[in-house]
N, C-alpha and C positions, 0 to 999 in steps of 0.2 A: 504494500500500500504506500510506503514511503519512498521506495526506491525503484530503480529500473533494473531489469535483468536482460543480459545480452548473451547470445550464443557465441562462444569463442572456440578457437581450435589451437591446439599446440602445434607449432610449425613443423617440428621434426617428427613427433609421434603421431600426428593427425588425430589426436584424441579430442573429443568434444567436451567442453565444460560450460557451465552456466556462471556468468559473472554478475553478481548483484552489486549495484552501486547505490549509495545513499549520500546525498550532499550534506556537508557539515551544516549548511544553512537550515535544512529541514530538521536535522537532528537537534539543533538548538531551538528552532521555532516551536517544535512539538514536544520538546523536552523528553526525548527518547534515548538519551545517552545510556541509561541503565538497561534499557531493552536491547540495544545493540550489543552491549557487553555481555548480557545474559545469553543472547542468541549465540554469540561466538563461543562462550564458555561451554554451553550445553552441547553444541554441535561438535566441539573438539573432544568431548568425553564419550560421545556415542559411537557405537560400531554395530550397526544393525542393517540388514538387507532392505528393510522397508523405510529407512530414513536416509536422506541425502548425506553423502560424505562431504564434510568441509575439507577442502584440499589445502587452502591457504587464505590468510587475510592480509591485507596491506592497506596503506592509506597514503594520501598526498595532502596538499594544502586545501583542496576543495572537496574531496570525497573519501568515504570509507568503502573498501571493496571486500567482498566475500566470494571466493572462488569455490564452487561446488561441482561435484560430478553432474553430468548432464543426464537427465532422465526424460526420454521422449514421451510425450503425452500432454494432457491438458493441465492447466493450473487448477489446484484444488478448489479455489474460490469459484472458478468458472464451472467446474463439475457440480458443486453444491447448488449453484443458481439453477 
C-alpha cells in the first residue's frame, strides 16, 4: 500500500526477484518506521515455503528497498477483492 514493487532480474543468473521500494517521505508522512523495521525483522527470521524469502534490504537517501524472491501470481489484496 505504501510502496511500489518492481520485477527485477539478476544479470548473470537470470533469476527473477521482486523489489519493493518505499520512499522515506511516505515512511515519515504515515509514521510507519516501526512497521518497516518489523516487516524486515520478521521476514529475515522466517524460512517457510509459503512465505516470500527476503533476499536483501538496502537503502539510499530517498528510498528503502526490500528484495524478495519472485512468486508468479496475483497480489493477495487483488485475490481477496
